[in-house]
C-alpha positions as CSV (number, residue, x, y, z in Angstrom):
1,M,11.9,44.1,143.5
2,S,12.3,45.5,140.0
3,I,13.9,48.7,138.8
4,R,11.7,51.1,137.0
5,R,13.3,52.7,134.0
6,S,11.7,55.9,133.2
7,R,14.5,57.3,131.1
8,P,15.8,56.1,127.8
9,R,18.9,54.0,127.9
10,I,21.9,56.1,126.9
11,S,25.4,54.9,127.2
12,P,27.4,57.4,129.2
13,P,30.9,58.5,128.2
14,R,33.8,56.7,129.9
15,G,34.4,57.8,133.4
16,T,30.9,59.0,134.2
17,V,28.4,57.5,136.5
18,T,24.7,57.3,135.9
19,A,22.3,56.6,138.7
20,V,18.9,55.0,138.2
21,A,16.7,54.6,141.3
22,D,13.3,53.1,142.0
23,W,12.0,54.5,145.2
24,G,8.5,53.2,144.7
25,S,5.5,54.9,146.2
26,R,6.4,53.9,149.7
27,T,9.6,56.0,150.0
28,P,10.0,59.6,149.1
29,L,13.4,60.6,147.6
30,C,14.2,62.9,150.5
31,T,14.3,60.2,153.2
32,A,17.9,59.1,153.3
33,M,17.8,57.3,149.9
34,Q,16.1,54.1,151.1
35,G,15.2,51.7,148.4
36,I,17.1,50.3,145.5
37,I,19.9,52.3,143.8
38,R,21.4,51.0,140.7
39,L,24.6,52.5,139.5
40,I,25.9,51.8,136.0
41,I,29.6,52.5,135.5
42,F,30.8,52.7,131.9
43,G,27.8,51.1,130.4
44,Q,24.8,49.0,131.2
45,M,24.2,45.4,132.3
46,A,21.2,43.2,131.8
47,D,19.3,42.2,134.9
48,K,19.8,38.5,134.1
49,D,23.6,39.0,134.4
50,L,23.5,40.4,137.9
51,P,24.8,38.3,140.8
52,T,22.0,37.1,143.1
53,C,21.8,38.7,146.4
54,E,20.4,36.7,149.2
55,F,19.4,39.9,150.9
56,E,16.2,40.3,148.8
57,T,13.9,41.1,151.7
58,D,11.7,44.0,152.8
59,S,14.4,45.1,155.2
60,L,16.8,45.8,152.4
61,I,18.3,49.2,153.0
62,V,20.3,49.5,149.7
63,R,21.4,47.4,146.8
64,L,24.0,48.7,144.4
65,D,24.7,47.0,141.0
66,L,27.7,48.1,139.1
67,C,29.5,47.0,136.0
68,F,32.7,48.6,134.7
69,A,35.4,48.0,132.2
70,A,38.4,46.0,133.6
71,E,40.7,48.9,134.0
72,I,42.8,49.6,137.1
73,E,42.0,53.3,136.8
74,A,38.3,52.6,137.3
75,I,38.7,50.9,140.7
76,S,39.2,53.9,142.9
77,N,36.2,55.7,141.3
78,V,34.0,52.7,141.9
79,I,35.1,52.3,145.5
80,E,34.7,56.0,146.3
81,R,31.1,55.9,145.1
82,V,30.3,52.7,146.9
83,I,31.7,53.9,150.2
84,K,29.9,57.2,149.9
85,I,26.6,55.5,149.6
86,V,27.4,52.9,152.2
87,S,28.3,55.7,154.6
88,M,25.1,57.7,153.8
89,M,22.9,54.7,154.4
90,S,24.8,53.6,157.6
91,C,25.5,50.2,156.2
92,A,28.1,48.4,158.5
93,S,28.7,51.7,160.2
94,G,32.2,52.0,161.6
95,K,33.5,49.2,159.4
96,E,34.2,51.3,156.3
97,F,37.9,50.6,156.4
98,E,37.4,46.9,156.3
99,I,34.9,47.1,153.5
100,E,37.0,49.5,151.4
101,T,40.2,47.5,151.8
102,S,38.5,44.2,151.0
103,L,36.6,45.7,148.1
104,R,39.8,47.2,146.7
105,E,41.6,43.9,146.9
106,A,38.7,41.9,145.3
107,L,38.2,44.4,142.5
108,T,42.0,44.5,141.8
109,N,42.1,40.7,141.6
110,A,39.1,40.7,139.2
111,V,40.7,43.3,136.9
112,V,44.3,42.0,137.0
113,H,43.9,38.2,137.4
114,G,40.4,37.5,136.2
115,C,40.1,39.9,133.2
116,R,43.8,40.2,132.7
117,L,43.6,44.0,132.3
118,D,41.4,43.7,129.2
119,P,39.2,46.8,129.0
120,E,36.8,45.0,126.7
121,K,35.9,42.7,129.6
122,K,33.7,43.8,132.5
123,V,33.8,43.4,136.3
124,Q,30.5,43.2,138.1
125,L,29.9,44.3,141.7
126,T,26.7,43.9,143.8
127,A,26.5,45.4,147.2
128,C,23.5,44.7,149.5
129,C,22.8,45.9,153.0
130,D,20.2,45.2,155.6
131,D,20.0,45.9,159.3
132,A,20.0,42.2,160.4
133,R,22.7,40.8,158.1
134,G,25.0,43.7,157.5
135,M,26.8,44.3,154.2
136,L,27.2,41.7,151.4
137,L,29.7,42.5,148.6
138,I,29.8,40.2,145.5
139,V,32.5,40.7,142.8
140,R,32.4,38.7,139.6
141,D,34.7,38.7,136.6
142,S,34.7,36.9,133.3
143,G,38.0,35.2,133.7
144,E,38.9,31.5,133.9
145,G,38.7,31.3,137.7
146,F,41.2,29.7,140.1
147,D,41.4,27.1,142.8
148,I,41.5,28.8,146.2
149,D,43.4,25.9,147.7
150,S,46.3,26.6,145.3
151,I,47.0,30.1,146.6
152,P,50.0,30.0,148.9
153,S,49.8,31.6,152.3
154,P,51.6,35.0,152.4
155,V,52.6,34.5,156.0
156,V,54.6,31.3,155.5
157,G,58.2,30.9,154.4
158,E,59.6,32.9,151.6
159,N,56.1,34.3,150.8
160,I,56.6,36.7,153.7
161,F,59.1,38.7,151.5
162,A,56.9,38.7,148.4
163,T,55.7,42.0,147.1
164,H,52.3,40.6,146.1
165,G,49.9,37.8,146.9
166,R,48.2,39.2,150.1
167,G,44.8,40.3,148.7
168,I,42.8,37.1,149.5
169,Y,44.6,36.8,152.9
170,L,43.6,40.4,153.8
171,I,40.0,39.9,152.7
172,N,39.8,36.8,154.9
173,Q,41.2,38.7,157.8
174,L,39.0,41.8,157.4
175,M,35.6,40.3,156.5
176,D,33.3,38.1,158.6
177,E,32.5,35.6,155.9
178,V,34.3,35.0,152.5
179,T,33.2,32.4,149.9
180,F,34.3,31.8,146.3
181,R,31.8,30.5,143.7
182,A,31.7,29.8,140.0
183,G,35.1,28.3,139.9
184,G,36.8,31.3,141.5
185,T,35.3,33.9,139.2
186,E,33.0,35.2,142.0
187,I,33.8,36.2,145.6
188,R,31.2,37.0,148.2
189,M,32.2,39.0,151.3
190,R,30.0,39.7,154.3
191,K,30.6,42.3,157.0
192,R,28.2,42.6,160.0
């Protein structure tokens, strides 16, 4: 499916959200926002740069593609908007807490560890939902990546007393499937 751009590309000021939607002729705007929604946070992203979503089917309820500057302050704004749309579309209904917490951890890791808090770098998020497979969240950063096997368990030994290092552990506990790709610069999380 493609996104129809009927408006000229204008870079929005920092902190604003622009929504571009392609509802096609099959779905009127007033019916629960079915179709593809593309949100652009703090700028625009080329289609070729978007993570692939294996949910590209006719049963796709919603797909969100976001790109934002690697700033801690942007994370809550992004999550709030994603959860609002997820709730409106009844994607993974009743599992909003797990999705929100996992997404917060993944985005924080991307901003802090992947992009090293560099606002010139971008974090990408794709969220897809369909009735059969639930919710898929893909977070990608432009960092160097990491080896998942080198991350110590936060529930063993002295790590229990650490004040950080629980994000990946929480994500694995809250989501049904978690995979890392592209050398650790991309995390895919699925909730049914």
